[in-house]
C-alpha positions as YAML, in Angstrom:
chain: A
units: angstrom
residues:
- id: 1
  name: MET
  ca: [-53.10, -79.32, 42.32]
- id: 2
  name: GLU
  ca: [-50.52, -79.31, 39.55]
- id: 3
  name: LEU
  ca: [-47.73, -79.79, 42.11]
- id: 4
  name: ALA
  ca: [-49.49, -82.83, 43.59]
- id: 5
  name: LYS
  ca: [-48.99, -84.74, 40.33]
- id: 6
  name: GLY
  ca: [-45.33, -85.18, 41.26]
- id: 7
  name: PHE
  ca: [-46.13, -86.93, 44.55]
- id: 8
  name: VAL
  ca: [-47.76, -90.05, 45.94]
- id: 9
  name: CYS
  ca: [-49.97, -89.20, 48.91]
- id: 10
  name: VAL
  ca: [-50.29, -91.70, 51.74]
- id: 11
  name: LYS
  ca: [-52.54, -91.31, 54.76]
- id: 12
  name: LEU
  ca: [-51.84, -93.40, 57.85]
- id: 13
  name: HIS
  ca: [-54.26, -93.82, 60.72]
- id: 14
  name: PHE
  ca: [-52.54, -94.09, 64.09]
- id: 15
  name: GLY
  ca: [-54.86, -96.81, 65.36]
- id: 16
  name: GLU
  ca: [-54.28, -99.05, 62.36]
- id: 17
  name: ASN
  ca: [-50.62, -98.16, 61.68]
- id: 18
  name: GLY
  ca: [-49.16, -97.40, 65.09]
- id: 19
  name: GLU
  ca: [-45.94, -99.27, 64.35]
- id: 20
  name: VAL
  ca: [-45.34, -97.32, 61.15]
- id: 21
  name: ALA
  ca: [-45.91, -94.06, 63.01]
- id: 22
  name: LYS
  ca: [-43.37, -95.16, 65.64]
- id: 23
  name: ILE
  ca: [-40.77, -96.02, 63.00]
- id: 24
  name: LEU
  ca: [-41.25, -92.61, 61.39]
- id: 25
  name: GLY
  ca: [-41.09, -90.85, 64.74]
- id: 26
  name: VAL
  ca: [-44.55, -89.33, 64.44]
- id: 27
  name: SER
  ca: [-45.61, -88.11, 67.85]
- id: 28
  name: ARG
  ca: [-48.97, -86.56, 66.99]
- id: 29
  name: PRO
  ca: [-51.20, -86.06, 63.99]
- id: 30
  name: PRO
  ca: [-51.47, -84.30, 61.69]
- id: 31
  name: ASN
  ca: [-47.96, -84.90, 60.48]
- id: 32
  name: ILE
  ca: [-47.12, -84.12, 56.86]
- id: 33
  name: ARG
  ca: [-43.87, -85.43, 55.41]
- id: 34
  name: LEU
  ca: [-42.27, -85.10, 52.04]
- id: 35
  name: VAL
  ca: [-40.11, -88.17, 51.49]
- id: 36
  name: SER
  ca: [-37.91, -88.88, 48.48]
- id: 37
  name: ALA
  ca: [-38.24, -92.04, 46.40]
- id: 38
  name: LYS
  ca: [-35.11, -93.26, 48.23]
- id: 39
  name: GLY
  ca: [-36.86, -92.83, 51.59]
- id: 40
  name: ASP
  ca: [-35.05, -89.67, 52.69]
- id: 41
  name: THR
  ca: [-37.20, -87.22, 54.65]
- id: 42
  name: LEU
  ca: [-37.10, -83.87, 52.86]
- id: 43
  name: LYS
  ca: [-39.52, -81.84, 54.99]
- id: 44
  name: VAL
  ca: [-41.69, -82.42, 58.06]
- id: 45
  name: PHE
  ca: [-44.71, -80.40, 59.13]
- id: 46
  name: GLU
  ca: [-45.97, -81.31, 62.60]
- id: 47
  name: GLY
  ca: [-49.46, -80.08, 63.37]
- id: 48
  name: GLY
  ca: [-50.28, -79.48, 59.72]
- id: 49
  name: ALA
  ca: [-49.18, -76.88, 57.18]
- id: 50
  name: SER
  ca: [-50.63, -73.92, 55.37]
- id: 51
  name: PRO
  ca: [-51.28, -74.43, 51.65]
- id: 52
  name: GLU
  ca: [-48.56, -71.87, 50.87]
- id: 53
  name: ASP
  ca: [-45.94, -73.57, 53.05]
- id: 54
  name: LEU
  ca: [-46.80, -76.99, 51.66]
- id: 55
  name: ALA
  ca: [-46.64, -75.74, 48.05]
- id: 56
  name: LYS
  ca: [-43.24, -74.15, 48.69]
- id: 57
  name: ALA
  ca: [-41.89, -77.38, 50.20]
- id: 58
  name: MET
  ca: [-43.26, -79.39, 47.29]
- id: 59
  name: GLU
  ca: [-41.61, -77.04, 44.78]
- id: 60
  name: GLU
  ca: [-38.30, -77.38, 46.62]
- id: 61
  name: ALA
  ca: [-38.60, -81.17, 46.71]
- id: 62
  name: LEU
  ca: [-39.34, -81.33, 42.98]
- id: 63
  name: ALA
  ca: [-36.36, -79.08, 42.24]
- id: 64
  name: ARG
  ca: [-34.06, -81.60, 43.99]
- id: 65
  name: LYS
  ca: [-34.93, -84.36, 41.49]
...
């Protein structure tokens, strides 16, 4: 939970935000992305992610700041 403080979480629903999903290249949910404040994709998890893998990716993203 401490790691999550460094991120803004956004949840998109395909039915309501199909165009956004297309722009991002999301082919199927769940799709977890870590995106920088500049809009650069840092990490993509298609089909979900384990808590350990997500925490590691978040730590790496925060280290890039």
